[in-house]
N, C-alpha and C positions, 0 to 999 in steps of 0.2 A: 465379408461385409463388416464394416466398422460399427461399433456399438453406438447407440443413440446417446447424445449428451444427457447428463443428469438433469432432472427437472426440479426447479425450486419447490420446496414443500409449502410455501406460503403464496399469497396472491401476488399478482403482478405489481400492484402498488406497494405492498410491503417489501417486495424484492428490490424494487427501484429505490425505495427509501433507505433500506439497509445498505445497499451498495453505494449510495451517495454518502452515507455516513463513513464508509470505508475510504471513500475518496477524500473526505475531510481529514481522516487519519493520515493519509498519504501526505497531505500538505503539512500537517503538524510534525510528522517524524522527519520529513525532508528538511524542514526549517531547522530542526535540531542538528541534523547531520551536516548541512551546508554551513550554517552559521557558527556551530560550535566544534564540530569534528574535522573541519577543514573543507577543502574543495572536493566534496563527495556527496553523492546521493545514495540513500539506502533503499529507495523505492523506485525511482526513475532511472533505469539503467542506461537509457539513451545518453544522458549527461555524462555518465561514467565512461562510456565508450569514447565520447568526444574528448574528455579530459585525458584519456590514455593517448589518443592521437596527438593532442596538443603537447603532451609531456616530452615529446622528442625534440621540441624546439628548445635551444639552450637558454633562451630568455623568457620562457613561458612561466617559470616559477610554479609549475604544476608537477607534483610528485605522482608517479604511477602507483605507489604503494596502496593508498586508500581506495582508489577506484578498483584496483585488482582485488583487494580484500572484500569490497562490497559485492563485486561480481561473483566471487567464490561463495560468499555467504548466501547471496540471493539464489544462486544456482542450487545450493544444497537445500534451501527451503522449498524451492519450486519442485525439486525432485521428491521430497517428502510429500508435498501436496499432490503430486501426480500419483504416487503410490497409494496414498489414502483414497484418492478419487477412484482409482481402479479397483480397490478392494471394497470400498464402502459406498460408492456412488449410487448403488441401487437402493440405498437407504439414506436418502438425502438429508432428512432431518438430523439423524445421528452424525452423518458425515460433515455437514456444514457446521453444526454445533460444536463438534469436536475440533475441527480444523481451526475455526476462529477462536475457540476457547484456548487452544494451544498458543495461538498468536497473542491473545490477550495476556496469557500467563507469562510469556516471554517478555512482553513489553513491561508488564508490572514488575517482573524480576529485575529488568534493567533499570527501571525507575528506582527501585529500592537500592540496588547496588551502586548506582551513581549518587544517590543521596548519602550513602555511607562512605563514599570515596573509594570504593573497591574497584569500580570501573571508571576510568578517567574520562573526562569530557573536554579536556583541553591539553595542549602540549603535543609532544611527539609520541605518546603512548596510547593513542586512541584506537588503534587498529582492532583490538578485541571488541570494543564497543561497537565499532562499525560492522564487524562480522556478525555479531549477535543480532543487531537491529536489522541488518540486511537479510538475515535468515528468517526473521519473523515476517518481514514484508515479502519475502519469497514465498512463504506459506500462503500469505494473503493472495498474492497475484496468481500463483499456481492454482489455487482453489477457484478464484474468480474466473480464470481462463477455462477451467473445465465446466463451470456452471454456464458459461457462454451466453450471457445476457447481452443483447445487441446494444452497442453504444455505451456500455458501462464496464470499462476495464478497471476502473478505480485508479489508474496510473497514467496511461499514455493519453495526452490530450491533443497531440499534433493533428491526428486524423479527425478528432472531434471538432477542432477549430476549423479545419479545412471543410469538413462536412457542413458546418453551420453556414458557411458562405456558399459552397457549391450546391447544396441541397436546400437553399433558402426558399421561402414561399414564392419569392419573385422568380426563382429559377425553376423549381419543380413542384411547388405547392406542398413541400414537406413540413413536418412539425418537429423542429429540432430541440424540443424541450429537454430531453435527456442530455444532449450534448452541451447545451447552454448551462444546464444544472451542474454537470460535472465540472465545467470550467469555473463556474462561480463558487462551487463548494470547495474545490481545491485552493482557489485563491483565498477564500476565507480561512481555510485551515492553515495555509502558510502564513497568512497575516496574523492569525491568532497565536501561532507558535512564535513568531517574531516578537509580538508584544509581550508574551509571557516569559520568554527566555531570560530577560534580565532579572526576573523574579526567581526562577528556578528551572533548571533543565529537567529535574525530576518531576516537577509539576506538569510540564508539557507531556512527558512520557506517561505519567499517571493518567492524564486526561485521555491520551491516545488509547491506553490500555482499557480504560473505562468504556470508551466508545466502542471498541472492538468486542468487549464483553457484552455490551448491549446487542450488538449484531449477532453474536453467538447465541444469546438467549432468544433473540427474535426468530432465528431460524429453527432453534431446537424446541422452543416452548410455545411459540405462537400458533394457535390453531385457527386458521382462517381459510376460507374456500379459495382454491386456485381459480382465478378468472383472468 
């Protein structure tokens, strides 16, 4: 018999709000990766799989190196998240606080290293930056996957968009607020990242790190009744 999925240590509303904040972070960080690090996503792996397929066309001008780097980093982060969930999922407050705390720390580190010019954000030497960011987002997505909150993956919106249409009130009387919220929040995150990137890449990453730190604190420190 498989183990029951971990239960969020905070209320449903708090959980939804914190996961939507992580969705905002996804938009922020993918704005950095796609607009500054080349044709690559560090959170949405569907795009990287597509880029890998397109790279076989001689005129596509798509390099397979960055998508492969992102996939490897993301896989490593997701593996770490899976191990953490299996070892500490029975103590969700500590598990979620630690997992998202680690993600926030990695994002803050990258923000500092890019500000100091140690990790490049342009040119042909950005693979290390891609790997580290993808690892952080792999931790996020692996953790959210194990938390298993319906319609809130913080990354994949294709099914959410389809669900908004197929499960609309006209079709089935559903209430697609989470799906619409995820779509809107990721759009706002990507737009915010695009607007702030000309100011500073490090600023966008620092904002992402701050948001994830809020999520970590929300799960670890907030004491509210689960309803």
